[in-house]
C-alpha positions as CSV (number, residue, x, y, z in Angstrom):
1,M,0.0,0.0,-0.2
2,M,1.3,3.5,-1.2
3,H,2.4,6.0,2.0
4,L,1.0,9.2,1.8
5,P,4.6,11.1,1.6
6,S,4.6,8.8,-2.0
7,R,1.5,10.2,-3.0
8,L,2.1,13.8,-2.1
9,L,5.3,13.7,-3.7
10,I,4.0,12.0,-7.2
11,A,1.2,15.0,-6.9
12,R,3.7,17.1,-6.7
13,L,6.0,16.2,-9.5
14,S,2.4,16.3,-11.9
15,I,1.9,19.6,-10.8
16,A,5.5,20.8,-11.6
17,L,5.4,18.7,-15.1
18,A,1.9,20.4,-15.8
19,A,3.7,23.6,-15.2
20,A,6.6,23.2,-16.9
21,V,4.5,22.0,-19.9
22,A,2.5,25.2,-19.8
23,A,5.5,27.0,-19.6
24,G,7.2,26.1,-22.7
25,A,3.9,26.4,-24.6
26,A,3.3,30.0,-23.3
27,H,6.8,30.5,-24.2
28,A,6.4,29.2,-28.1
29,Q,3.2,31.0,-28.5
30,A,5.0,34.2,-27.4
31,F,7.4,34.4,-30.3
32,P,8.7,36.9,-30.8
33,V,9.3,38.5,-27.1
34,K,11.9,41.3,-28.8
35,P,12.7,43.1,-31.5
36,M,13.7,41.2,-35.0
37,R,16.1,42.0,-37.6
38,A,15.4,41.8,-41.2
39,I,19.1,42.0,-43.0
40,T,19.5,43.3,-46.8
41,G,22.7,43.1,-48.8
42,F,21.3,46.5,-50.8
43,P,21.7,50.0,-49.5
44,P,18.8,51.8,-47.9
45,G,16.6,53.9,-50.3
46,G,16.5,51.1,-53.4
47,F,13.6,49.2,-54.7
48,T,15.3,46.2,-52.5
49,D,15.6,47.9,-49.2
50,L,12.3,50.0,-49.7
51,S,10.5,46.5,-50.1
52,L,11.9,45.4,-47.2
53,R,10.8,48.0,-45.0
54,K,7.0,48.2,-46.6
55,I,6.8,44.5,-45.6
56,A,8.3,45.1,-42.3
57,G,6.2,47.8,-41.4
58,A,2.6,45.8,-42.2
59,L,3.8,42.8,-40.2
60,N,1.1,42.0,-37.7
61,L,3.4,40.6,-35.0
62,P,3.5,42.1,-31.3
63,Q,7.5,42.9,-32.0
64,T,9.2,44.8,-34.5
65,M,11.1,44.3,-37.3
66,L,14.0,46.6,-38.0
67,V,15.8,46.6,-41.0
68,E,20.0,46.5,-41.3
69,N,21.6,47.3,-44.5
70,R,24.7,45.2,-45.0
71,P,25.8,46.1,-48.7
72,G,28.8,44.3,-50.2
73,A,30.5,41.4,-51.8
74,G,27.2,40.4,-53.9
75,T,25.1,40.2,-50.9
76,M,27.5,37.7,-49.5
77,I,28.2,40.1,-45.9
78,A,24.4,40.0,-45.3
79,V,23.9,36.3,-46.0
80,Q,26.6,35.4,-43.8
81,A,25.6,37.4,-41.1
82,V,22.3,35.5,-41.5
83,V,24.0,32.5,-41.4
84,D,26.3,32.8,-38.6
85,A,23.4,34.4,-36.3
86,P,21.6,32.0,-33.7
87,P,18.7,30.3,-35.5
88,D,16.0,31.8,-32.3
89,G,14.3,33.8,-35.4
90,Y,15.3,37.2,-34.4
91,T,17.6,37.3,-37.2
92,L,16.4,37.1,-40.6
93,G,17.6,37.9,-44.1
94,F,16.3,39.5,-46.9
95,A,18.0,37.3,-49.5
96,S,17.8,37.8,-53.3
97,A,18.5,35.9,-56.6
98,A,21.9,36.5,-56.1
99,L,21.3,33.2,-53.9
100,G,21.3,31.4,-57.3
101,Q,24.1,33.2,-59.3
102,N,26.8,34.2,-57.3
103,Q,28.3,30.5,-56.8
104,T,28.6,30.0,-60.1
105,Q,30.5,33.6,-60.3
106,M,32.3,34.6,-57.1
107,K,35.4,32.5,-56.0
108,T,35.1,33.8,-52.7
109,W,31.3,32.7,-52.3
110,T,31.0,30.0,-49.6
111,I,27.5,29.6,-48.5
112,D,25.2,26.9,-49.2
113,P,21.8,28.4,-49.3
114,I,20.0,24.8,-48.9
115,K,22.1,23.7,-46.3
116,Q,22.0,26.8,-44.2
117,L,19.6,29.0,-44.3
118,A,15.8,28.3,-43.4
119,P,13.7,29.2,-46.0
120,I,10.2,31.3,-44.8
121,S,9.0,33.2,-47.7
122,A,9.5,34.6,-50.8
123,A,8.4,37.9,-51.3
124,I,8.7,39.9,-54.7
125,S,9.6,39.6,-58.1
126,V,10.8,42.0,-60.4
127,P,10.0,41.4,-64.2
128,I,12.6,42.2,-66.8
129,L,12.0,43.3,-70.3
130,L,14.4,43.4,-73.4
131,Y,14.5,46.6,-75.5
132,V,15.7,48.3,-78.5
133,N,16.9,51.8,-79.6
134,P,14.1,51.9,-82.8
135,S,16.2,54.3,-84.3
136,K,19.3,52.3,-84.5
137,Q,17.5,48.9,-84.5
138,N,14.9,49.3,-86.4
139,V,13.2,45.9,-85.2
140,R,9.4,45.1,-84.2
141,S,10.1,42.3,-82.7
142,M,12.5,40.0,-80.6
143,E,12.3,37.4,-83.4
144,E,13.2,39.7,-86.0
145,F,16.2,41.2,-84.2
146,I,17.4,37.4,-83.7
147,A,17.0,36.8,-87.3
148,R,19.2,39.7,-88.0
149,A,22.1,39.1,-85.1
150,R,22.0,35.4,-86.5
151,T,23.3,37.2,-90.1
152,A,24.9,40.2,-88.6
153,A,28.8,40.1,-89.5
154,N,29.2,41.1,-85.7
155,P,28.3,40.4,-82.5
156,V,25.6,42.3,-81.0
157,V,26.1,44.5,-78.0
158,F,23.9,43.4,-75.1
159,A,24.5,47.0,-72.5
160,S,25.0,45.6,-69.0
161,S,24.2,47.7,-66.2
162,G,26.7,45.4,-63.5
163,G,27.1,41.5,-62.9
164,S,23.9,40.4,-62.7
165,D,23.0,40.7,-66.4
166,V,26.2,38.1,-67.1
167,L,24.0,34.5,-66.5
168,P,20.8,35.7,-67.9
169,T,22.8,37.2,-71.3
170,E,24.3,34.1,-71.4
171,H,21.4,32.0,-71.1
172,L,19.7,34.7,-73.9
173,K,22.6,33.8,-76.2
174,S,22.3,29.7,-76.0
175,L,18.3,29.7,-76.2
176,A,18.7,32.8,-79.4
177,G,21.6,30.9,-81.0
178,I,23.2,34.4,-81.5
179,K,26.5,36.3,-80.8
180,M,26.8,38.9,-78.0
181,D,29.0,40.6,-76.5
182,I,28.9,41.7,-73.1
183,V,29.0,44.9,-72.2
184,N,29.1,47.0,-69.0
185,F,28.0,50.4,-69.5
186,N,28.7,50.5,-65.3
187,G,25.1,51.5,-63.8
188,T,21.7,52.3,-65.4
189,G,22.3,55.9,-66.6
190,N,25.1,55.2,-68.6
191,V,23.3,52.1,-70.1
192,I,20.3,54.0,-71.4
193,A,23.1,57.0,-72.6
194,A,24.2,54.1,-74.4
195,M,21.3,52.6,-76.0
196,T,20.6,56.5,-77.0
197,R,23.9,56.8,-78.7
198,G,23.5,53.9,-80.6
199,D,26.5,52.2,-78.9
200,A,24.4,49.1,-77.5
201,D,21.9,47.2,-79.3
202,I,20.0,45.7,-77.2
203,S,19.7,46.1,-73.0
204,S,17.2,44.9,-70.1
205,S,15.3,46.8,-67.7
206,N,12.1,46.2,-65.1
207,L,9.0,47.4,-66.3
208,L,8.9,50.6,-64.8
209,S,12.1,52.4,-65.0
210,L,11.9,53.6,-69.0
211,R,7.9,53.6,-69.3
212,G,8.3,57.3,-70.2
213,Q,10.6,56.1,-72.8
214,F,8.9,53.3,-74.3
215,Q,5.4,55.2,-74.6
216,S,7.4,58.3,-76.5
217,G,8.6,56.1,-78.8
218,Q,12.2,56.8,-78.1
219,F,12.9,52.9,-76.7
220,R,11.1,49.9,-78.0
221,A,10.0,46.4,-75.7
222,V,10.5,43.6,-77.3
223,V,10.3,40.8,-74.7
224,I,9.1,40.0,-71.5
225,G,10.8,37.3,-70.0
226,G,9.3,34.5,-68.0
227,S,6.3,32.1,-69.3
228,K,3.4,35.0,-69.0
229,R,2.4,38.5,-70.6
230,H,2.4,41.0,-68.0
231,P,-1.0,43.6,-67.6
232,M,1.4,46.7,-67.9
233,Y,2.2,45.2,-71.5
234,P,-0.8,43.1,-72.7
235,D,0.6,43.6,-75.9
236,L,4.2,42.4,-74.9
237,P,5.1,38.8,-75.7
238,S,7.0,36.7,-73.3
239,A,9.9,34.7,-73.7
240,D,8.1,31.5,-73.7
241,E,6.0,32.8,-76.7
242,V,8.6,33.9,-79.2
243,G,10.7,30.7,-78.7
244,L,13.1,31.9,-75.9
245,K,11.4,28.9,-73.6
246,G,12.8,29.5,-70.0
247,Y,14.4,32.7,-70.3
248,D,14.2,35.0,-67.7
249,A,16.4,37.8,-66.3
250,G,14.0,39.0,-63.6
251,T,15.3,39.1,-59.8
252,W,13.2,38.3,-56.5
253,S,13.5,38.6,-52.9
254,G,12.2,36.6,-50.0
255,F,12.8,35.8,-46.3
256,V,15.6,33.5,-45.2
257,A,16.2,32.3,-41.6
258,P,19.5,30.9,-40.0
259,A,19.7,26.7,-40.6
260,G,18.0,24.9,-37.2
261,T,15.7,27.3,-36.5
262,Q,12.5,25.9,-34.8
263,R,9.6,25.0,-37.2
264,E,6.7,26.9,-35.3
265,V,9.4,29.8,-35.8
266,V,9.5,29.8,-39.2
267,L,5.8,29.0,-39.7
268,T,4.9,32.1,-37.7
269,L,7.2,34.5,-39.2
270,N,5.7,33.2,-42.4
271,R,2.0,33.4,-41.6
272,A,2.9,37.4,-40.4
273,I,4.9,38.0,-43.8
274,V,2.5,36.3,-46.2
275,A,-0.7,38.6,-44.5
276,A,1.9,41.1,-45.1
277,L,2.4,40.9,-48.3
278,K,-1.3,40.5,-48.9
279,N,-1.8,43.8,-47.2
280,P,-3.5,46.2,-50.0
281,E,-1.3,49.0,-49.2
282,V,2.2,46.4,-49.4
283,S,0.1,44.9,-52.8
284,K,-0.6,48.0,-54.6
285,W,2.8,49.6,-53.8
286,V,4.1,46.0,-55.2
287,L,1.6,45.7,-58.2
288,D,1.9,49.6,-59.4
289,G,5.7,49.2,-59.7
290,G,4.8,46.1,-62.3
291,N,6.0,43.5,-60.0
292,V,4.9,40.7,-58.4
293,I,3.9,39.0,-55.0
294,L,5.4,35.8,-54.4
295,A,4.0,35.0,-51.0
296,S,4.7,31.4,-50.3
297,T,5.3,28.8,-48.3
298,P,8.6,27.8,-46.8
299,E,8.9,24.4,-48.8
300,E,7.7,26.4,-51.9
301,F,10.6,28.9,-51.5
302,R,13.1,26.4,-51.0
303,Q,12.2,24.6,-54.3
304,M,12.6,27.7,-55.6
305,I,15.7,28.4,-54.5
306,A,16.9,25.3,-55.7
307,S,15.8,25.7,-58.6
308,D,17.6,28.8,-59.7
309,I,21.1,27.4,-58.3
310,A,20.5,24.1,-60.6
311,K,18.9,26.6,-63.5
312,W,22.4,28.9,-63.4
313,N,24.6,26.2,-62.8
314,Q,23.5,24.8,-66.1
315,V,23.6,28.1,-67.8
316,A,27.1,28.9,-66.5
317,K,28.7,25.6,-67.6
318,Q,27.1,26.0,-70.9
319,A,28.7,29.2,-71.2
320,G,31.9,28.1,-69.8
321,V,31.5,31.1,-66.8
322,T,33.6,30.3,-64.3
323,P,33.9,32.0,-60.6
324,Q,36.0,35.0,-60.7
């Protein structure tokens, strides 16, 4: 027969265990209990920075999300800071398409996004179109441009504003079967000047930056990357429609955490970020810029990153692009 002290001891242990379980559950539900930070590899004032600040300001969480800018080294400084942070959900990264491209172009890039990051949600996609100067390249379509380029004595010149154009342009060359030289004009302003002078034959732009020049006829858009047309340019065919299946120079952004972040924390952040992206003020700001909301599950974002890495590795291999 059990003695009273033993019964009391068991009762007290049961009460203590229940209290511990309740406290643990309350702690999990309380996240976040202090301000979070989201690190971006881009400087203040640009589209990526402003997008992050819009989303952070719309989060329906009990704590604020602070934005930290760590530009440089092709976003590696920012991504490495996330990788090295404690996996507690309080340090996030606002990653970009550089996650898929940089390992094929940078010897110093040592980060494995699949192993070292926990995807939370894709955020925004920025579609990219190709355009020509009709006074220098009097073509009305991408098919016509490709046909002329195939018979031209010299390679056509693609005006690039930086390193992120390299792999998409190599992909374009391969899909179109044309000779093309990529010339870096160091910044968007210099690209526009080069295209105006006729120093380059074709270049790329987001959908909003040159809309005035497209409407005035100074420049002519000939194709938009990807598989779908865009409501801002409903008459502009997609790359898939003109035989450039798979060509897409667009970029994207999304939230990641350090690998090892608890699943419940990831899901809490995912729910808040997806809701913020669907906030009317945020979604209007994104769509008015010609961009696309990519709210996703963590699993969908992981697959998106993995597909991007595989795609650009294959493009780099075919083009003979090696890390520099």
